[in-house]
C-alpha positions as CSV (number, residue, x, y, z in Angstrom):
1,M,-0.2,0.0,0.0
2,T,1.0,3.7,-0.6
3,P,0.0,5.6,2.6
4,A,-1.4,9.1,1.5
5,T,0.8,11.2,4.1
6,T,0.1,14.4,2.2
7,F,-3.4,14.5,3.4
8,A,-2.5,13.9,7.1
9,G,-4.8,15.9,9.5
10,Q,-7.2,16.5,6.6
11,K,-11.0,15.7,6.3
12,L,-12.0,14.4,2.9
13,V,-15.2,13.1,1.5
14,L,-14.9,10.1,-0.9
15,F,-17.8,8.8,-3.2
16,G,-17.6,5.4,-4.6
17,L,-16.8,2.2,-2.7
18,A,-15.8,-0.2,-5.3
19,G,-12.2,-1.9,-5.3
20,S,-10.2,1.4,-5.9
21,G,-12.3,3.4,-3.7
22,L,-11.9,1.0,-0.8
23,A,-8.2,1.1,-1.5
24,T,-8.3,4.8,-1.5
25,V,-10.1,5.0,1.8
26,H,-7.4,2.8,3.6
27,A,-4.4,4.6,2.0
28,L,-5.9,7.9,3.4
29,K,-6.4,6.6,6.8
30,A,-3.0,5.0,6.8
31,G,-1.7,8.5,5.8
32,G,-3.6,10.1,8.7
33,A,-6.5,11.5,7.0
34,D,-10.1,11.7,8.2
35,V,-12.5,10.3,5.6
36,I,-16.3,10.1,5.2
37,A,-17.3,7.8,2.6
38,W,-20.6,7.1,0.5
39,D,-21.9,5.1,-2.2
40,D,-25.3,5.0,-3.9
41,S,-25.4,1.2,-3.7
42,P,-26.6,0.2,-0.1
43,E,-24.6,-3.0,-0.6
44,S,-21.2,-1.4,-1.1
45,A,-21.9,1.1,1.8
46,E,-22.7,-1.8,4.0
47,R,-19.8,-3.8,2.9
48,A,-17.5,-0.7,3.6
49,R,-19.0,-0.4,7.2
50,G,-18.1,-3.9,7.8
51,L,-14.5,-3.0,6.9
52,G,-14.6,-0.2,9.8
53,I,-15.0,2.5,7.2
54,T,-17.0,5.8,8.4
55,V,-20.0,5.6,6.0
56,S,-22.2,8.8,6.1
57,D,-24.5,10.5,3.6
58,P,-22.4,13.8,2.6
59,R,-25.7,15.5,1.7
60,E,-26.1,15.9,5.5
61,A,-22.5,17.0,6.0
62,D,-20.9,20.4,6.2
63,W,-18.8,20.7,3.3
64,S,-16.7,23.6,4.4
65,G,-14.8,21.4,6.6
66,F,-13.6,19.1,3.5
67,S,-10.5,19.6,1.9
68,A,-11.5,17.6,-1.3
69,L,-14.0,15.3,-2.8
70,V,-12.2,12.0,-3.9
71,L,-14.4,10.7,-6.6
72,S,-14.4,7.2,-8.3
73,P,-13.6,7.2,-11.9
74,G,-16.7,5.6,-12.9
75,V,-18.9,8.5,-11.6
76,P,-19.8,11.2,-14.0
77,L,-17.8,14.5,-13.8
78,T,-19.3,16.4,-16.5
79,H,-21.5,14.5,-18.9
80,P,-24.1,13.6,-19.3
81,E,-24.6,15.7,-16.1
82,P,-22.4,16.1,-13.0
83,H,-23.0,13.7,-10.3
84,W,-24.7,15.3,-7.1
85,T,-21.5,15.0,-5.3
86,V,-19.8,17.0,-7.9
87,E,-22.2,19.8,-7.7
88,L,-21.7,19.9,-3.9
89,A,-18.1,20.1,-4.3
90,K,-18.3,23.0,-6.6
91,A,-20.4,24.9,-4.4
92,A,-18.2,24.3,-1.6
93,G,-15.2,25.5,-3.7
94,I,-13.1,22.3,-3.0
95,P,-11.1,20.4,-5.7
96,I,-12.4,17.3,-7.1
97,I,-9.6,14.3,-7.4
98,G,-9.1,10.8,-7.8
99,D,-6.7,8.0,-6.5
100,I,-4.3,8.6,-9.1
101,E,-4.1,12.4,-8.1
102,I,-3.4,11.1,-4.5
103,F,-0.5,8.9,-5.8
104,C,0.9,11.9,-7.8
105,R,0.9,14.1,-4.7
106,E,2.5,11.5,-2.6
107,R,5.1,10.8,-5.3
108,A,5.9,14.6,-5.6
109,A,6.3,14.7,-1.8
110,V,8.3,11.7,-1.0
111,A,10.1,10.6,-4.3
112,P,9.7,13.3,-7.0
113,D,12.3,11.4,-9.2
114,A,10.6,8.1,-8.9
115,P,10.1,6.5,-12.3
116,F,6.6,6.6,-13.3
117,V,5.3,5.3,-16.6
118,A,1.8,6.4,-17.7
119,I,-0.1,4.7,-20.5
120,T,-3.2,5.9,-22.3
121,G,-5.0,5.6,-25.5
122,T,-8.4,4.3,-26.9
123,N,-6.9,0.7,-27.7
124,G,-4.2,-1.3,-26.7
125,K,-3.5,0.4,-23.3
126,S,-3.5,-2.9,-21.3
127,T,-1.2,-4.9,-23.5
128,T,1.2,-2.2,-23.6
129,T,1.1,-1.6,-19.9
130,A,1.5,-5.3,-19.3
131,L,4.2,-5.6,-21.8
132,I,6.4,-2.8,-20.5
133,A,6.0,-4.0,-16.9
134,H,6.9,-7.5,-18.2
135,V,10.2,-6.2,-19.9
136,L,11.4,-4.1,-17.0
137,A,10.8,-7.0,-14.6
138,Q,12.6,-9.2,-16.8
139,A,15.6,-6.8,-16.9
140,G,15.6,-6.9,-13.0
141,Y,13.7,-3.8,-12.3
142,D,11.4,-3.5,-9.2
143,V,7.9,-2.9,-11.1
144,Q,4.8,-2.0,-9.6
145,M,1.9,-2.4,-12.4
146,G,-1.7,-1.0,-11.7
147,G,-4.1,1.6,-12.3
148,N,-6.9,0.8,-15.0
149,I,-5.3,-2.6,-15.1
150,G,-5.4,-5.1,-12.4
151,T,-4.5,-3.5,-8.9
152,A,-5.7,-0.1,-7.8
153,I,-2.7,2.3,-7.9
154,L,-2.8,2.9,-4.0
155,L,-2.4,-0.9,-3.2
156,L,0.9,-0.8,-5.0
157,E,4.1,-0.3,-3.1
158,P,5.2,3.4,-2.4
159,P,7.1,5.4,-5.1
160,S,10.8,5.5,-4.8
161,R,13.9,6.0,-6.9
162,E,14.4,2.3,-7.1
163,R,11.0,1.2,-8.1
164,I,9.3,1.9,-11.3
165,H,5.3,2.4,-11.4
166,V,3.7,1.3,-14.8
167,V,0.4,2.5,-14.6
168,E,-2.6,2.4,-17.2
169,L,-4.8,5.4,-17.3
170,S,-8.2,5.9,-18.5
171,T,-9.6,9.3,-19.4
172,F,-11.8,9.1,-16.4
173,Q,-8.7,8.7,-14.2
174,I,-6.7,11.4,-16.1
175,D,-9.6,13.8,-15.7
176,L,-9.3,13.5,-11.8
177,T,-5.7,14.0,-12.0
178,P,-4.5,17.8,-12.2
179,S,-0.9,17.2,-11.0
180,L,-0.2,14.4,-13.5
181,K,3.3,14.6,-14.5
182,P,4.9,11.1,-15.4
183,S,8.5,10.3,-16.2
184,V,7.3,8.6,-19.4
185,G,3.9,9.5,-21.0
186,I,2.5,7.2,-23.6
187,L,-0.3,7.9,-25.9
188,L,-1.1,5.1,-28.2
189,N,-4.1,6.3,-30.5
190,L,-7.3,7.8,-30.4
191,T,-10.6,7.0,-31.9
192,P,-14.1,8.0,-30.6
193,D,-14.9,6.5,-27.3
194,H,-16.8,7.5,-24.1
195,L,-18.3,10.5,-25.9
196,D,-21.4,10.2,-23.6
197,R,-19.0,10.9,-20.6
198,H,-16.9,13.7,-22.5
199,G,-19.2,15.4,-24.7
200,T,-17.2,15.8,-28.0
201,M,-14.1,14.0,-29.5
202,E,-11.9,17.3,-29.0
203,A,-12.7,17.1,-25.3
204,Y,-11.8,13.4,-25.2
205,A,-8.7,14.0,-27.0
206,A,-7.6,17.1,-24.8
207,I,-7.9,14.8,-21.6
208,K,-5.8,12.2,-23.3
209,E,-3.2,14.7,-24.3
210,R,-2.4,15.7,-20.8
211,V,-0.6,12.4,-20.1
212,V,2.0,13.4,-22.9
213,A,2.0,17.2,-22.5
214,S,3.1,16.9,-18.9
215,A,5.6,14.1,-19.3
216,D,9.4,14.3,-19.1
217,L,9.5,12.1,-21.9
218,A,6.5,11.7,-24.4
219,I,5.8,8.7,-26.7
220,V,3.1,9.1,-29.3
221,G,1.7,6.9,-31.9
222,V,1.1,9.1,-34.9
223,D,-1.3,7.0,-36.9
224,D,-4.2,9.2,-36.5
225,A,-4.9,12.7,-37.1
226,H,-5.7,13.6,-33.5
227,C,-2.4,12.1,-32.2
228,R,-0.4,13.6,-34.9
229,A,-1.8,17.1,-33.9
230,I,-0.9,16.3,-30.3
231,A,2.5,15.3,-31.1
232,G,2.8,18.6,-33.2
233,R,2.2,20.5,-30.3
234,R,4.7,18.8,-28.0
235,T,8.1,20.9,-27.4
236,G,9.8,18.6,-24.8
237,P,11.6,15.3,-25.6
238,M,9.4,12.8,-27.8
239,V,9.6,9.6,-29.5
240,R,7.0,9.4,-32.5
241,V,5.9,5.6,-33.5
242,H,4.1,4.7,-36.7
243,V,2.8,1.5,-38.3
244,A,3.8,1.3,-42.0
245,G,0.7,1.3,-44.0
246,H,-1.5,3.4,-41.6
247,G,-1.1,6.6,-43.5
248,E,1.9,9.0,-43.8
249,A,3.7,10.1,-40.7
250,E,7.2,11.2,-39.7
251,A,8.4,9.1,-37.0
252,E,11.6,8.1,-34.9
253,L,10.3,4.4,-34.8
254,I,8.5,2.5,-37.5
255,A,6.8,-0.9,-37.1
256,R,6.5,-2.8,-40.3
257,E,5.7,-6.5,-41.1
258,G,6.6,-7.4,-37.4
259,R,9.7,-5.5,-36.9
260,V,10.4,-2.2,-35.1
261,T,13.2,-0.2,-36.9
262,E,14.5,3.1,-35.8
263,G,13.5,5.2,-39.0
264,E,14.4,3.1,-42.1
265,G,17.6,1.6,-40.2
266,A,18.4,-0.6,-37.4
267,V,16.1,-3.2,-36.1
268,L,15.2,-2.5,-32.4
269,A,12.9,-5.4,-32.2
270,D,11.9,-8.4,-34.3
271,L,8.4,-9.8,-33.5
272,D,8.4,-12.7,-35.7
273,G,7.1,-15.9,-34.2
274,I,5.9,-14.1,-31.0
275,G,2.3,-15.4,-30.8
276,S,1.2,-12.8,-28.2
277,L,2.3,-9.9,-30.4
278,R,0.6,-10.8,-33.8
279,G,-0.9,-8.3,-35.8
280,A,-0.4,-4.6,-36.7
281,H,-1.9,-3.2,-33.6
282,N,0.4,-5.4,-31.5
283,W,3.4,-4.2,-33.4
284,Q,2.4,-0.6,-32.4
285,N,2.2,-1.8,-28.9
286,A,5.7,-3.6,-29.1
287,A,7.3,-0.3,-30.7
288,V,5.9,2.0,-28.0
289,A,7.2,-0.5,-25.2
290,A,10.6,-0.6,-27.0
291,A,10.8,3.0,-26.8
292,A,9.7,3.2,-23.2
293,V,11.9,0.6,-21.8
294,R,14.9,1.9,-23.8
295,A,14.7,5.0,-21.4
296,F,15.6,2.7,-18.6
297,G,18.3,1.2,-20.6
298,V,16.7,-1.9,-21.8
299,E,17.4,-2.8,-25.4
300,G,19.3,-5.4,-27.6
301,E,19.3,-9.1,-26.4
302,S,17.5,-8.2,-23.1
303,L,14.6,-6.7,-24.9
304,A,14.4,-9.6,-27.5
305,A,14.4,-12.3,-24.7
306,A,11.7,-10.3,-22.9
307,L,9.4,-9.9,-25.7
308,K,9.7,-13.5,-26.7
309,S,8.6,-14.6,-23.2
310,F,5.6,-12.0,-23.0
311,P,2.6,-14.2,-22.3
312,G,0.0,-11.6,-23.4
313,L,-3.3,-10.9,-21.7
314,A,-6.3,-13.1,-21.1
315,H,-9.1,-12.5,-23.4
316,R,-7.1,-10.4,-25.8
317,M,-6.1,-12.4,-28.7
318,E,-5.0,-15.2,-26.1
319,Q,-3.8,-18.3,-27.8
320,V,-5.7,-20.9,-25.6
321,G,-4.6,-24.0,-27.3
322,R,-4.0,-26.0,-30.4
323,R,-5.5,-29.3,-31.8
324,G,-3.4,-30.6,-34.5
325,R,-3.1,-27.7,-37.0
326,V,-5.7,-25.7,-35.5
327,L,-5.1,-22.6,-33.4
328,F,-7.8,-21.5,-30.7
329,V,-7.7,-17.7,-29.8
330,N,-9.8,-16.2,-27.1
331,D,-10.4,-12.6,-28.0
332,S,-13.6,-12.3,-25.7
333,K,-12.5,-8.7,-24.8
334,A,-13.5,-7.6,-28.3
335,T,-16.7,-6.2,-27.4
336,N,-17.1,-4.0,-30.6
337,A,-16.3,-4.1,-34.3
338,D,-13.2,-2.0,-33.9
339,S,-11.7,-4.5,-31.5
340,T,-12.6,-7.4,-33.7
341,E,-11.0,-5.9,-36.8
342,K,-7.6,-6.0,-35.0
343,A,-8.1,-10.0,-34.7
344,L,-9.3,-10.6,-38.2
345,T,-6.5,-8.6,-39.4
346,A,-3.9,-10.8,-37.7
347,F,-5.2,-14.2,-39.2
348,R,-6.5,-15.8,-42.1
349,D,-8.6,-19.2,-42.7
350,V,-10.9,-17.8,-39.7
351,H,-13.5,-19.8,-38.2
352,W,-15.2,-16.8,-36.4
353,I,-17.3,-17.2,-33.4
354,V,-19.3,-13.8,-33.3
355,G,-22.2,-12.5,-31.6
356,G,-24.0,-11.2,-28.4
357,K,-25.4,-7.9,-27.4
358,A,-24.7,-5.8,-30.4
359,K,-23.2,-2.3,-30.5
360,E,-24.4,0.3,-32.9
361,G,-23.4,-0.5,-36.4
362,G,-23.0,-4.3,-35.7
363,I,-20.3,-5.9,-37.8
364,V,-21.1,-4.0,-41.1
365,G,-17.9,-2.3,-40.9
366,L,-15.9,-5.5,-41.1
367,A,-16.9,-6.3,-44.5
368,P,-13.3,-5.5,-46.1
369,L,-12.1,-8.4,-44.0
370,F,-14.9,-10.9,-44.7
371,D,-12.5,-12.6,-47.1
372,R,-10.3,-13.9,-44.2
373,V,-13.4,-15.8,-42.7
374,A,-13.8,-19.3,-43.9
375,H,-16.9,-19.7,-41.8
376,A,-18.9,-17.8,-39.0
377,Y,-20.6,-19.3,-36.1
378,L,-23.4,-17.0,-34.9
379,I,-24.3,-16.9,-31.1
380,G,-26.5,-14.5,-28.8
381,A,-29.1,-12.1,-29.4
382,S,-27.5,-10.4,-32.5
383,S,-27.6,-13.6,-34.5
384,A,-30.4,-12.4,-36.8
385,A,-28.9,-9.1,-37.6
386,F,-25.4,-10.5,-38.2
387,A,-26.9,-13.2,-40.4
388,Q,-28.4,-10.5,-42.6
389,T,-24.9,-8.7,-42.9
390,L,-23.1,-11.9,-43.7
391,D,-25.7,-13.4,-46.2
392,G,-24.1,-14.0,-49.5
393,R,-20.9,-12.8,-48.3
394,V,-19.6,-15.3,-45.7
395,P,-21.0,-18.8,-45.0
396,F,-22.6,-18.9,-41.5
397,T,-24.1,-21.3,-39.1
398,L,-26.9,-20.3,-36.4
399,C,-25.4,-21.9,-33.2
400,E,-27.2,-19.9,-30.5
401,T,-24.7,-20.8,-27.8
402,L,-21.0,-20.8,-27.3
403,D,-20.8,-24.4,-26.6
404,I,-22.2,-25.3,-29.9
405,A,-20.3,-22.6,-31.8
406,T,-17.1,-24.0,-30.3
407,A,-17.8,-27.5,-31.1
408,K,-18.9,-26.8,-34.8
409,A,-16.1,-24.4,-35.4
410,A,-13.4,-26.8,-34.1
411,E,-14.9,-29.9,-36.2
412,A,-14.9,-27.6,-39.4
413,A,-11.4,-26.2,-38.7
414,A,-10.0,-29.5,-38.3
415,A,-11.4,-30.6,-41.7
416,S,-9.8,-27.6,-43.2
417,E,-7.0,-27.9,-45.9
418,A,-5.6,-24.6,-44.4
419,A,-2.1,-24.6,-43.1
420,E,-3.2,-23.1,-39.6
421,P,-6.9,-22.7,-39.6
422,V,-7.9,-20.5,-36.5
423,V,-10.9,-20.9,-34.3
424,L,-11.4,-17.2,-33.1
425,L,-13.8,-16.1,-30.6
426,S,-14.0,-12.4,-31.1
427,P,-17.5,-11.6,-30.6
428,A,-17.7,-7.8,-31.5
429,C,-20.4,-7.7,-29.0
430,A,-21.1,-7.2,-25.2
431,S,-21.6,-10.4,-23.4
432,Y,-24.6,-9.2,-21.3
433,D,-27.2,-11.5,-23.3
434,Q,-25.7,-14.7,-22.1
435,F,-22.7,-13.8,-19.9
436,R,-22.2,-11.3,-16.9
437,N,-19.2,-10.0,-18.5
438,F,-16.4,-10.8,-21.1
439,E,-14.0,-12.5,-18.7
440,I,-16.7,-15.3,-18.0
441,R,-17.4,-15.6,-21.7
442,G,-13.8,-16.0,-22.4
443,D,-13.2,-18.4,-19.5
444,R,-16.2,-20.4,-20.7
445,F,-14.5,-20.7,-24.2
446,R,-11.1,-21.7,-22.7
447,E,-12.7,-24.4,-20.6
448,L,-14.5,-25.7,-24.0
449,V,-11.1,-25.8,-25.9
450,K,-9.5,-27.6,-23.1
451,A,-12.2,-30.1,-23.2
452,L,-11.6,-30.7,-26.7
453,G,-8.2,-32.6,-25.9
C-alpha cells in the first residue's frame, strides 16, 4: 500500500466504494486523513461499514470542513450531467480528485524522481502496460503495475527511486488528476470512445493529451490525425511511433511487418514468431514498449528475450490451445467491431465465433475483412442481424450458444486444408445477453477448448 501522507490531518469526502474506492479510503486513513465515505449502492456502503470505514451520507454533512472530494472514476464528472457530489463540491469550492492524483501528490512529496510510466490511448492500453512491466521486470527492475489494469494504484508499493510504477490510465482517471507529471507519458492512439462522458471528440482528446503534455519524455503513436496534432504541439523530448501502412507520418520508430526499426535503419525489435504480439496493432504496442524501456536502458538481447517470453493478456487474442494444425484464440475482450477488426487482420482461414449484445453498427464495418473468414458461427441476441450482414458474403451457421459454436468451429477447422486454421472467439459484441461479463465468456471458451483434448 501507498499511505497518503500528504493528506494527514485533513478531512475528505469520498464517493464510490468499489475496489479502488476501498483501497483509497485505506490509503488515506493510513496516511492520517479523516475520511467520510458514501456510495449510492446500499450493498457497497454496508460492505464498507463492515470493514471499519466511516460511511455517512455527505448530503447531510458540512462541506466547508472538507479539503477535497475523492471521486470514483466511474462517476460522471461533466457528462451527461455532473453527479450530485460534484455539484456539492463545486458549491463548496473544493477540488475534485481521484486516486491517481493522490498517488501523484505522494510521489511529488516523498520521491519526486521516482520513475513513473503512464500509458493511455483508446486501444491497446492494457497490453502495452503489461508488456512494459514484463520487459522491465525481466530486466531485473522492481516494477509495480496497476491503475486501470489489475491493481488499484494505492495498493501498490510506495514510489521510490529504485522502483518503477507502470500505470494504465483511462480518461476518467486522467480527468481527476490535475498534477499528473509522469517520467514517461505514452499516448497510443485516439478513436471516438466514451463520448457520452466527455461530450465531444475534441474534449476526449484534450484529456488524453495531458498524459504526454506533462511528461518528461513523451511517446506518441502518430497513426491518427488527433495524435499527430498532439505530437505537433509537444515541445519537449518525444518519440513518435508509426505503423507502416497506416497513412503517412514522420516518426523515429516504425513498425513494419513484425519489426520495429529506427526510421528506415537498425532493427530495434523483431516480433516474428511471437504469438502474443501478432497483428499490426500489437506491432504498435511493442514499438511503444521498446521506446519506453529503452529510456531505462533495456534494449538489444535483453529486450528480445523479454518480448519472446511475454504471455499476453487473458481474453485479448489469447492463444488458448492447439489441436493438430488448429489454433484456438480467445479474444472475448473484443466487445465491438473496432476491436474485432484487429483480430481478423491478424489471421486468415478464420472460423469466427461472433455475436452477443450488439453495439451500434454491428459488424457492417468489418466487411472488407470478410475474405479472411472461412465460416462464421453466430451466437447470442445479435444472430439474426448478423446473419443478414453476412448473407451472400460469408458462409455461416446459427449456433445460439458458445458451446455449440465452439464444437462446430473446431470440427470444421480440423477438416480444413489450410496450413493453420484458426478458431477465433472475437464476438464484436457485449456479453450481457448470455454472460455477466466478457471475462466469464472468455473463461467458458477456454474451458470448452480444453475439453476438446
